[in-house]
C-alpha positions as CSV (number, residue, x, y, z in Angstrom):
1,X,133.1,81.1,97.5
2,X,132.2,80.0,94.1
3,X,128.8,81.4,93.3
4,X,126.3,80.8,90.5
5,X,124.4,84.1,90.0
6,X,120.9,83.9,88.4
7,X,120.5,87.0,86.2
8,X,117.2,88.6,85.1
9,X,116.2,92.2,84.6
10,X,117.2,93.5,88.1
11,X,118.8,96.9,88.0
12,X,121.4,96.2,90.7
13,X,122.5,92.7,89.9
14,X,125.6,93.9,87.9
15,X,126.7,96.0,90.9
16,X,126.4,93.0,93.2
17,X,128.3,90.7,90.8
18,X,131.1,93.3,90.5
19,X,131.3,93.7,94.3
20,X,131.4,89.9,94.8
21,X,134.3,89.6,92.4
22,X,136.1,92.5,94.1
23,X,135.8,90.6,97.3
24,X,137.5,87.5,95.9
25,X,134.6,85.3,95.0
26,X,134.3,83.4,91.8
27,X,131.0,84.3,90.1
28,X,129.5,82.6,87.1
29,X,126.2,83.7,85.7
30,X,123.1,81.9,84.4
31,X,120.4,83.7,82.4
32,X,117.2,82.1,81.2
33,X,113.7,83.5,81.3
34,X,111.4,81.6,83.6
35,X,108.0,80.4,82.3
36,X,106.8,79.7,85.8
37,X,108.4,80.7,89.1
38,X,107.6,77.4,90.7
39,X,107.6,74.6,88.0
40,X,109.5,74.9,84.7
41,X,111.1,71.7,83.5
42,X,113.3,73.4,80.8
43,X,114.6,75.9,83.3
44,X,115.2,73.2,86.0
45,X,117.1,70.9,83.6
46,X,119.3,73.6,82.2
47,X,120.0,75.1,85.6
48,X,121.1,71.8,87.0
49,X,123.3,71.3,83.9
50,X,124.9,74.6,84.7
51,X,125.5,73.6,88.2
52,X,127.3,70.5,87.0
53,X,129.1,72.3,84.1
54,X,127.0,70.2,81.7
55,X,128.4,66.8,82.9
56,X,126.1,63.9,83.0
57,X,126.2,61.4,85.9
58,X,127.1,58.1,84.1
59,X,127.7,56.2,87.3
60,X,124.1,55.1,87.4
61,X,123.9,53.6,83.9
62,X,123.8,50.0,85.2
63,X,121.4,50.6,88.1
64,X,117.9,49.1,87.9
65,X,115.4,51.6,86.5
66,X,113.5,51.8,89.8
67,X,116.6,53.0,91.6
68,X,118.0,55.2,88.8
69,X,116.4,58.5,89.9
70,X,117.7,58.0,93.5
71,X,121.1,57.2,92.3
72,X,121.2,60.2,89.9
73,X,120.3,62.5,92.8
74,X,122.9,61.0,95.0
75,X,125.7,61.0,92.4
76,X,124.8,64.5,91.2
77,X,124.9,65.8,94.8
78,X,128.3,64.3,95.3
79,X,129.7,66.1,92.2
80,X,127.9,69.4,93.0
81,X,129.8,70.0,96.1
82,X,133.0,70.6,94.1
83,X,131.3,73.1,91.7
84,X,129.3,75.9,93.5
85,X,129.1,76.8,97.2
86,X,126.0,79.0,96.6
87,X,123.4,80.3,94.2
88,X,122.7,84.0,94.4
89,X,119.8,86.0,93.0
90,X,118.2,89.4,93.3
91,X,114.6,88.7,94.6
92,X,113.3,85.3,95.5
93,X,112.6,82.4,93.1
94,X,110.9,79.3,94.5
95,X,112.2,77.1,91.7
96,X,115.8,77.9,92.5
97,X,115.3,77.3,96.2
98,X,113.8,73.9,95.5
99,X,116.7,73.0,93.2
100,X,119.2,73.9,95.9
101,X,117.1,72.1,98.6
102,X,117.1,69.0,96.4
103,X,120.9,68.9,96.7
104,X,121.1,70.2,100.3
105,X,123.4,67.4,101.4
106,X,126.2,69.1,99.5
107,X,125.8,72.2,101.6
108,X,124.9,74.5,98.7
109,X,123.2,77.6,99.9
110,X,120.5,79.8,98.1
111,X,121.2,83.5,98.8
112,X,118.8,86.1,97.7
113,X,118.6,89.8,98.3
114,X,115.3,91.5,97.6
115,X,115.0,94.8,95.7
116,X,111.1,94.8,95.5
117,X,108.6,94.5,98.2
118,X,106.5,92.6,98.9
119,X,107.3,89.7,96.7
120,X,104.4,87.4,95.8
121,X,107.0,84.6,95.2
122,X,107.9,84.6,98.9
123,X,104.4,83.6,99.9
124,X,105.3,80.0,99.1
125,X,106.1,76.9,101.1
126,X,109.7,76.8,99.6
127,X,110.4,79.9,101.8
128,X,111.0,77.4,104.6
129,X,113.7,75.4,102.8
130,X,116.8,75.0,104.9
131,X,119.1,76.1,102.1
132,X,117.6,79.6,102.1
133,X,119.4,82.7,103.2
134,X,117.0,85.5,102.4
135,X,118.0,89.2,102.8
136,X,115.1,91.6,102.8
137,X,115.6,95.4,102.4
138,X,112.2,96.3,103.8
139,X,112.1,95.9,107.6
140,X,108.3,95.6,107.7
141,X,108.4,92.7,105.3
142,X,111.4,91.2,107.1
143,X,109.5,91.1,110.4
144,X,106.5,89.4,108.7
145,X,108.6,86.5,107.4
146,X,110.7,86.3,110.5
147,X,107.5,85.7,112.5
148,X,106.6,83.0,110.0
149,X,109.8,81.2,110.8
150,X,111.7,81.7,107.6
151,X,115.5,82.1,107.6
152,X,115.5,85.8,106.8
153,X,117.8,88.7,107.5
154,X,117.3,92.4,107.3
155,X,119.6,94.2,104.9
156,X,119.1,97.6,103.3
157,X,120.0,98.2,99.7
158,X,123.3,99.8,98.8
159,X,125.0,102.7,97.0
160,X,126.9,101.8,93.9
161,X,129.7,104.3,94.4
162,X,132.2,102.5,92.0
163,X,129.7,102.6,89.1
164,X,128.8,106.2,89.8
165,X,132.5,107.2,89.7
166,X,133.0,105.4,86.5
167,X,130.0,107.0,84.8
168,X,130.9,110.5,86.1
169,X,134.5,110.0,84.9
170,X,133.0,109.9,81.4
171,X,130.1,112.3,81.9
172,X,131.0,114.7,79.2
173,X,131.0,112.1,76.5
174,X,127.7,110.7,77.9
175,X,126.1,114.1,78.0
176,X,127.1,115.2,74.6
177,X,126.6,111.9,72.8
178,X,123.6,110.5,74.6
179,X,121.7,112.5,77.2
180,X,122.0,116.1,76.0
181,X,121.6,115.9,72.3
182,X,119.3,112.9,72.5
183,X,117.0,114.7,74.9
184,X,116.9,118.0,73.0
185,X,116.2,116.3,69.7
186,X,113.1,114.6,71.3
187,X,111.6,118.0,72.2
188,X,109.2,119.2,69.6
189,X,110.1,122.5,67.8
190,X,107.3,124.4,69.5
191,X,108.4,123.3,73.0
192,X,112.0,124.3,72.3
193,X,110.9,127.7,71.1
194,X,108.6,128.2,74.1
195,X,111.5,127.3,76.5
196,X,114.0,129.5,74.7
197,X,111.6,132.5,74.6
198,X,110.9,132.0,78.3
199,X,114.6,131.9,79.2
200,X,115.2,135.1,77.1
201,X,112.4,136.9,78.9
202,X,113.7,135.9,82.3
203,X,117.2,137.1,81.5
204,X,116.0,140.4,80.1
205,X,116.2,143.4,82.4
206,X,118.1,141.5,85.1
207,X,121.7,141.8,83.8
208,X,123.8,139.0,82.4
209,X,123.6,136.8,85.5
210,X,120.1,137.9,86.8
211,X,118.6,137.2,90.2
212,X,116.1,134.6,89.1
213,X,117.1,131.1,88.5
214,X,117.7,130.0,84.9
215,X,115.0,127.8,83.6
216,X,115.1,125.3,80.8
217,X,117.3,122.7,82.4
218,X,119.2,121.5,79.4
219,X,122.6,123.1,78.7
220,X,125.7,121.7,77.0
221,X,128.8,121.6,79.2
222,X,131.5,124.1,78.5
223,X,135.2,123.3,78.5
224,X,135.6,125.8,81.4
225,X,133.4,123.7,83.6
226,X,135.6,120.7,82.8
227,X,138.8,122.4,83.7
228,X,137.4,124.0,86.8
229,X,136.2,120.6,88.1
230,X,139.4,118.9,87.3
231,X,141.4,121.5,89.3
232,X,139.0,121.5,92.2
233,X,139.1,117.7,92.6
234,X,142.8,117.3,92.9
235,X,143.2,115.2,96.1
236,X,139.5,114.9,96.6
237,X,138.9,111.4,98.0
238,X,135.2,111.6,98.0
239,X,134.3,112.1,94.4
240,X,137.5,112.2,92.3
241,X,137.3,113.7,88.8
242,X,134.0,115.7,89.2
243,X,132.6,118.5,91.3
244,X,130.1,121.4,91.2
245,X,131.7,124.9,91.0
246,X,131.3,127.0,94.1
247,X,131.6,130.2,92.0
248,X,128.7,129.6,89.6
249,X,125.4,127.8,89.6
250,X,125.4,127.3,85.9
251,X,127.2,123.9,85.9
252,X,123.9,121.9,86.0
253,X,121.8,120.5,83.2
254,X,118.5,120.3,85.1
255,X,116.8,122.1,87.9
256,X,114.4,119.4,89.2
257,X,114.6,115.8,87.9
258,X,112.8,112.5,88.3
259,X,114.0,109.2,86.9
260,X,111.4,106.4,87.1
261,X,108.3,104.7,85.7
262,X,105.0,106.6,85.5
263,X,103.0,103.3,85.5
264,X,100.8,104.5,82.6
265,X,99.9,100.9,82.0
266,X,98.7,99.3,85.1
267,X,96.4,96.4,86.1
268,X,93.8,98.6,87.8
269,X,93.0,100.5,84.6
270,X,92.6,97.2,82.8
271,X,90.0,95.8,85.2
272,X,88.3,98.8,86.7
273,X,85.4,98.7,84.2
274,X,84.6,95.1,85.5
275,X,84.1,96.4,89.0
276,X,80.7,97.4,90.4
277,X,80.3,101.2,90.7
278,X,80.3,101.1,94.5
279,X,83.6,99.1,94.6
280,X,85.2,101.4,92.0
281,X,84.1,104.4,94.0
282,X,85.4,102.8,97.2
283,X,88.8,102.2,95.7
284,X,89.0,105.7,94.2
285,X,88.4,107.2,97.7
286,X,90.8,104.8,99.3
287,X,93.6,105.6,96.9
288,X,93.0,109.3,97.3
289,X,93.2,108.9,101.1
290,X,96.4,106.9,100.8
291,X,98.1,109.5,98.6
292,X,97.8,112.1,101.3
293,X,99.6,110.0,104.0
294,X,103.3,109.0,103.9
295,X,104.9,106.5,106.2
296,X,101.7,104.6,107.0
297,X,99.7,102.1,104.9
298,X,95.9,102.2,105.0
299,X,95.0,99.9,102.1
300,X,95.4,96.5,103.8
301,X,93.1,97.4,106.7
302,X,90.5,98.9,104.3
303,X,90.1,95.8,102.1
304,X,87.1,94.6,104.0
305,X,85.7,91.0,103.9
306,X,82.8,92.3,101.7
307,X,85.3,93.9,99.2
308,X,87.4,90.8,99.1
309,X,84.4,88.6,98.5
310,X,83.3,90.8,95.6
311,X,86.8,90.6,94.1
312,X,86.9,86.8,94.6
313,X,83.7,86.4,92.7
314,X,85.0,88.4,89.7
315,X,88.7,87.4,89.6
316,X,90.4,84.1,89.8
317,X,94.0,83.8,91.0
318,X,96.1,81.1,89.4
319,X,98.3,79.6,92.2
320,X,99.5,76.2,93.3
321,X,98.8,74.3,96.5
322,X,102.2,75.4,97.9
323,X,101.4,79.1,97.6
324,X,99.8,81.0,100.5
325,X,99.4,84.2,98.6
326,X,95.8,85.6,98.4
327,X,93.7,88.0,96.4
328,X,94.0,90.7,99.2
329,X,97.8,90.7,98.9
330,X,97.8,90.7,95.1
331,X,95.2,93.4,94.8
332,X,96.7,95.8,97.3
333,X,100.2,95.6,95.8
334,X,100.2,94.8,92.1
335,X,96.8,96.4,91.4
336,X,96.2,99.3,93.7
337,X,99.8,99.9,94.6
338,X,100.9,100.6,91.0
339,X,97.8,102.7,90.3
340,X,98.5,104.9,93.4
341,X,102.1,105.3,92.1
342,X,100.8,106.6,88.8
343,X,98.3,109.0,90.3
344,X,100.8,110.3,92.9
345,X,103.6,110.9,90.5
346,X,101.5,112.7,88.0
347,X,100.0,114.8,90.7
348,X,103.3,115.8,92.4
349,X,105.2,116.4,89.2
350,X,102.3,118.5,87.9
351,X,102.3,120.6,91.1
352,X,106.0,121.2,90.9
353,X,106.1,121.9,87.2
354,X,103.7,124.8,87.7
355,X,106.4,126.6,89.6
356,X,109.7,125.1,88.6
357,X,111.5,123.6,85.7
358,X,110.9,119.8,85.9
359,X,112.5,117.1,83.8
360,X,111.1,113.5,83.8
361,X,113.2,110.6,82.5
362,X,110.8,107.7,81.9
363,X,110.4,104.8,79.5
364,X,106.9,105.9,78.9
365,X,107.5,108.3,76.0
366,X,103.7,108.8,75.6
367,X,103.3,110.1,79.1
368,X,101.6,113.5,78.9
369,X,103.0,116.1,81.2
370,X,101.3,119.5,81.2
371,X,104.4,121.6,81.9
372,X,107.2,119.1,82.9
373,X,109.6,118.0,80.1
374,X,109.3,114.3,79.1
375,X,112.9,113.5,78.5
376,X,112.4,109.8,77.6
377,X,114.4,107.0,79.1
378,X,118.0,106.9,80.3
379,X,120.3,103.9,80.7
380,X,120.4,102.9,84.4
381,X,124.1,101.7,84.3
382,X,125.9,104.9,83.1
383,X,123.4,107.6,82.3
384,X,121.3,107.8,85.5
385,X,124.3,108.8,87.7
386,X,125.1,111.6,85.2
387,X,121.5,112.9,85.5
388,X,121.6,112.7,89.3
389,X,124.8,114.6,89.5
390,X,123.8,117.2,87.0
391,X,120.4,118.0,88.6
392,X,120.0,120.6,91.3
393,X,117.3,118.5,92.9
394,X,116.6,114.8,92.4
395,X,113.2,113.5,93.4
396,X,112.3,110.1,94.9
397,X,108.7,108.9,95.1
398,X,108.6,105.5,96.8
399,X,105.9,103.1,95.6
400,X,103.5,102.5,98.5
401,X,104.1,98.7,98.3
402,X,107.4,99.3,100.1
403,X,106.1,99.7,103.6
404,X,109.2,101.0,105.5
405,X,112.3,100.5,103.4
406,X,114.5,102.8,101.4
407,X,114.3,102.2,97.6
408,X,117.3,101.8,95.3
409,X,116.8,105.2,93.7
410,X,117.7,107.0,96.9
411,X,121.0,105.1,97.3
412,X,121.7,105.7,93.6
413,X,121.2,109.5,93.9
414,X,123.4,109.8,96.9
415,X,126.1,107.6,95.4
416,X,126.4,110.0,92.4
417,X,126.6,113.1,94.7
418,X,123.1,114.2,93.8
419,X,120.9,116.2,96.2
420,X,117.8,114.1,97.1
421,X,114.3,115.1,98.2
422,X,112.3,112.0,99.0
423,X,108.9,111.1,100.5
424,X,109.2,110.0,104.1
425,X,109.9,106.3,104.8
426,X,110.2,105.0,108.3
427,X,113.7,103.6,107.8
428,X,115.1,106.9,106.7
429,X,115.5,108.0,110.3
430,X,117.7,104.9,110.9
431,X,120.4,106.0,108.4
432,X,120.1,109.7,107.6
433,X,119.6,113.1,109.2
434,X,116.8,115.1,107.6
435,X,118.2,118.4,106.2
436,X,121.8,117.3,106.6
437,X,122.3,114.3,104.3
438,X,119.1,114.4,102.3
439,X,115.6,115.9,102.7
440,X,112.3,114.3,103.1
441,X,108.8,115.8,102.6
442,X,105.6,115.1,104.4
443,X,103.0,116.1,101.8
444,X,102.5,117.9,98.5
445,X,102.6,121.4,100.0
446,X,105.8,120.5,101.9
447,X,107.4,119.2,98.7
448,X,106.6,122.3,96.7
449,X,107.9,124.5,99.5
450,X,111.2,122.6,100.0
451,X,112.0,122.4,96.3
452,X,111.7,126.2,96.1
453,X,113.8,126.7,99.2
454,X,116.6,124.5,98.0
455,X,116.7,125.8,94.5
456,X,117.4,129.2,96.0
457,X,119.9,128.1,98.6
458,X,122.7,126.8,96.5
459,X,125.4,126.4,99.2
460,X,123.2,124.6,101.7
461,X,121.9,122.2,99.0
462,X,125.5,121.4,97.9
463,X,126.6,120.8,101.4
464,X,123.7,118.4,102.0
465,X,124.4,116.5,98.8
466,X,128.1,116.1,99.8
467,X,127.2,114.9,103.3
468,X,124.9,112.3,101.8
469,X,127.5,111.1,99.4
470,X,130.1,110.8,102.2
471,X,127.7,108.8,104.3
472,X,126.8,106.2,101.7
473,X,130.4,105.9,100.4
474,X,131.7,105.1,103.8
475,X,128.8,103.1,105.5
476,X,126.4,101.9,102.8
477,X,128.4,100.6,99.8
478,X,128.2,97.2,98.3
479,X,131.3,95.9,100.1
480,X,129.7,96.7,103.5
481,X,126.5,94.9,102.6
482,X,128.2,91.9,101.1
483,X,130.4,91.6,104.2
484,X,127.1,91.4,106.2
485,X,125.9,88.6,104.0
486,X,129.2,86.7,104.3
487,X,129.0,86.9,108.1
488,X,125.3,85.8,108.2
489,X,125.8,82.7,106.0
490,X,128.9,81.5,107.9
491,X,127.6,81.7,111.4
């Protein structure tokens, strides 16, 4: 197929494009920021120009003005059939669906694969356009739109094993030039001294190796680690060019790591002072309750008619007549959902950092962690796989908006050969065995306990990480997922 891929800021779009090209498809890209997801004349005009390679339909120049628009659409549609077979995007865009539907006689398809859930843009009449082939990674969301009658398919996200291999093949340069020195230089002098003094105290009186785990996380790689891994991986088909030594536990940079947003800036904090005291108190209690429960959503059922009426009086939603989104959906996801993520991540990382050495990689450089190290951001494409691989334990905290699905971070950790501890999500049991390919936790106490256990059980942890990596490399890579898309759109 010849595919026009709409690019925005989606993390996994480059992985999808690479996989499409590997599978023999011709992929061109289009990138232009949308002013409005539904109506944007500049975007529409330039997108159609791209579909036609910038050619203007001159066949209608002598047609009466009243018939010119109809002629242009007909002539453009005829030419479009020889240009692209499909438009592809990560997440759903009503404006793109409507453009494809406009030229539906050519057979052009609009393929989208979600990476966020739920998407407010999907609550729109364009979701029923016949050109749509919508692949949803969250099964709960998939069932909702399937029942509405939209042409949707369930498709989990994927593991970018090729990108992980490429990054880990250059990990020593990345560590020394980017992650390691960049991170250490961001630490204030006092923090470095405290960490170094703590490490020295823990080593003292316990011999050179010691029984306690080394803290401090950041360590430069040694050439001996490089040569050992090179020797060990000769003939290794699972993760060529990189491994963790079975003879020493020192070939890690970090004990416990988390890569992700801390949602320090969120909508709830911006509007909470406008809420009546009883509503604010109600939301605080509701969020606290939801934080204690994994795998089940309480928020939707607790937004009572009285609460919704109160919100409707104070806040106005800008939406078109074609949208069937509502204030309950928006408030439960983009407002309360992100605030819960902020509270939960600070709480869990704080609890872990009281006992273990925790490194947080986040774009919020002003995030204040009491004991965990704020390492600043890392590049998704090449640095995050190196952090995943070089951490004894990688954490995943799924934002509560994702009702049942497995977020991209889990697939990324496993693709890089990292050990993953994640909160429970209902779909985990469909693809993984707990304690064999990854580990999930039920609550804060369970998380703290399991982190301690797996830090002190090196061999078991490495075995689980390798099993998880083998599973995603074989069954959950991008080629497997795109094959499913190809089959769905041709049947």
